[in-house]
N, C-alpha and C positions, 0 to 999 in steps of 0.2 A: 329739262335736264335728263340725260340718259341714265340708265341704271349704273353703268360703269363710272360716270361722273359723280353720281351720288355716293358710290362706294369709295371713290377717291377722296371725296370731301369728308365722309365719315372717318376715313383712315387718318386724315389730317387732324380732325377733332380729337380722335383717340390719342394721337401723338402729343397734341397740345395739352390735353388733360394729364397725360402721364408726365409731361415736363413740369406742369404746375404742381402735381403731387410730389414729385421729386424735389422741387424747389421748396415746397412747404416743409418737407421732412428735413432738408438741409437747414432751413431757417430755425426749425425747432431744436436741432442739435447745436447750432451756433448759439442760440439763446441759452440753452442749458450750460454750454461751455463758458459763456460770459458770466452767468450767474454763479456757477461753481468756482470760477477762478477769481472773481472780484473780491477784493479785500474788504469792501464796505457795502454789504448788502442792504444796510439801512438806507444809505444814500440812493441805491438803485430803487428801493421800494418807494422812497419819496418821489423820485422822478417818474416812476410808472404811475403812481397815484395822482400826481399832478397832471399827467397826460390824460388819464381817465377823466378827471374832472373837467379838463379843457374840452375834451371831445363830446362829453355827454350833452345831448341836446343841440350840438352845433352842426348845422348843415349849411352848405353853400353849393354853388354850381360846380366847384372843383371837387367837393367832397359831399356827395349826396347822402341822405340819411342812412341808406343801406350800407354804404362804405364806412361811415362813421360808426354805425352800430357793430359792424364786423370788426373794426379796429378796436373798439372798446372791449368786445368779447375776447379778442386776442390778448389785449393788455391785462384783462382780468385773469386770464390763464397764466400770464407771466407773473402777475402778482402772487398767484397761488404757488407757482414754482419758487419764487423768492422766499416766501414764508416757509415752504417745505425745506429749502436749503438752510434757512436760519435755524429751524428746529433741528435739523440733522447736525449742524455745526455745534449747537448747544448740547445735544446729546453726546457728541464726540468729546466735547470739552469736559463735560461732567464725568464721562467714563475715564478720560485721561486723568482727571483730578482724583478720582477714586483709586485708580491704579497707582498713582503717585503716593497717595496716603498709605495704601497697602504695602508698597515697597518700603516706605519709611518705617512702618511698624515692624516689618520683617528685619530690616537693618537694626532697629532698636532691640529686637528680641535676640538677635545674634550677638550684639555687643554685650548684653547682659550675661550671656553664658560665659 
């Protein structure tokens, strides 16, 4: 292979890597959007955990151990994101409830005057 052919091949590899990185970022954003907008994160969590259990230790010619392990790692990251979303929703709900109670107290104080 000539130096110019090697350069061309490396340029193709760089383009492919950049495309894969962009796709990975797009997938991450999509996952966050789905988690953030889904009304039942508990159900999502159950599905992800079931997929993790199914994939753990599972290898086949179609899904070699490395691919299965990488998929489990990604699913574990998604599980963490779902748990974080649930925590955020809980904190928002608690803050909203505290605000509502404070407003009721203010309204009650004004009525007493």
